[in-house]
N, C-alpha and C positions, 0 to 999 in steps of 0.2 A: 839556234834560229827558226823560228816558226815559219812554215812552211804558206801558211794565211800571211794574204799579198790585201791590202785597201781596198777598199769598197768607198767608191766617189757616195756625196749625200745626195739619194734620189724618191724623194715625196712621195713621189709619181708611185713609185715598185712596191714602195711597205703597204700593207695593208692593214695591219695592229703595228699601236707602239713599241720598238724596241722595246725588249727587258734587262737592265742591267743591276748586278748583281753588285753590291756594295759590301765586302768587304774590310772592316776597319773597325777596331776595339774602342776605340776615342771618341767618347759621346759629338762635343765639339764639330772631329771631323766627319761624324756618320753626317750630323744634320747640316751641316754647310753643301759635301756632296750631297744628300738628298733635295736637295733642296736646289741645288742648280740641276740637277740630272731633272725633274721635278717641272724646272720653267722652262727645263729647252724638248717638253714633252714629251719625255718617257718613260715607263714601268722603272719602279725602284723596287729593290728585295735587298735584305740585310743580311748580313751575317757579321758576327763579335767578330769570328778567328777564324781559319784556317780546320778545323773539324766543321764546323755548321757552312763552312760555305762547300762542302765534300756534300753536304744534308743536301743542300738548297739545290744544289746540279744535278744531280742524282728526281730530286723530286720534280723537275722542271729546267733543263739548261736553258742558262740565258744567251745571250745573243750578247754579253758582252761582261765583263770582271772588272771592274777596278781592285786590283789588289795592296792591301797597306802589306810590309815584309815583315814587320817588327809586332807582332801578337803574341797571346797566349796560347797556350792546347798542342795552337800547331800551327807554325811563322806563314809569309807570307808566297818564300821559296818552295818549302815544299811541299806546299798547297796545289801550287801550279805544277811542282816538278807529278803530285800526283795525279795530279785532272788531263798531263799530260801522256800520261802513262795510259791513261784511262780511253781518254782520242787514240790514244794508237793502237789498241784492240782491239774499237769501237764498238762502247762502251759507251762510252758519249759523245753526241756532236760535239765537233770541233767550232770554237768560237776564241777570238781574241782576249788577253789578260792583260790588261796594265798595271805594269806597277804603280803605286799612289803612295809616296813614298818621301820623306826630309831628308832623307839620304841621297846625295846630288853630286858621290865623287862621280871616277869614271869606274873604277872600277865596283862600283854599287851600282854603274849601269851594266857593266858586264854583268857581274851576278846575274841580276836580273832577265838578263835576253840567253844564259847558259840555261837557267833554270824551266824557262820554256817561254816567257814573257814577250809581249811581241814591239812593247816600248815602254818607257820608265820616265811617272811626269814625275815632279815633285811638289811637296809640299810647301807652304797656304795652296791653295787652289785657286786659282783665279779663272773666273767664268771663261769669257772669251776664247781662252785656250783652252780648256779643258772644251769646247763645242768641236772648237777647229778637231781638235785629235783625235772626239770619237767620230767626229763625219769623214774620218780616216776610213773609218771602221763598222759604217752602221748610214742607214737608212736614217735622218736624222728630221723630225717632223718637226713643224716653219716654226721658228722661235717663238716663244709664249710671251715673250721679253727678256731684258739683258742688263 
């Protein structure tokens, strides 16, 4: 489990909208996640798999990552392990990584946490649940709509 601890949402502390990286290979799930995040007033970047996610994080480290587990080329567990290794060695800043998957068994949650994820969210996404979970880790802007 990561040493990162949640931070309460405090819009007064935020100077710019947080950047959330969505790592998801399913087009419908991409659209839903991106729309929910935009409704929350955060900036969104998209990666189709773990390889693209690593590239995105090296270009500009996000404030939070929503990571699908099963993807082609590099799955979310391996990508998370690599990101955490880079952070441990000081090559990337630390940021929370939240699993975003249809797998909801206790063993799935445990595997996500062992890989270095901070939380495990299940699909299908629910706007209010997603907002509540993100608010644990990010200073979210005032909701635009819900």
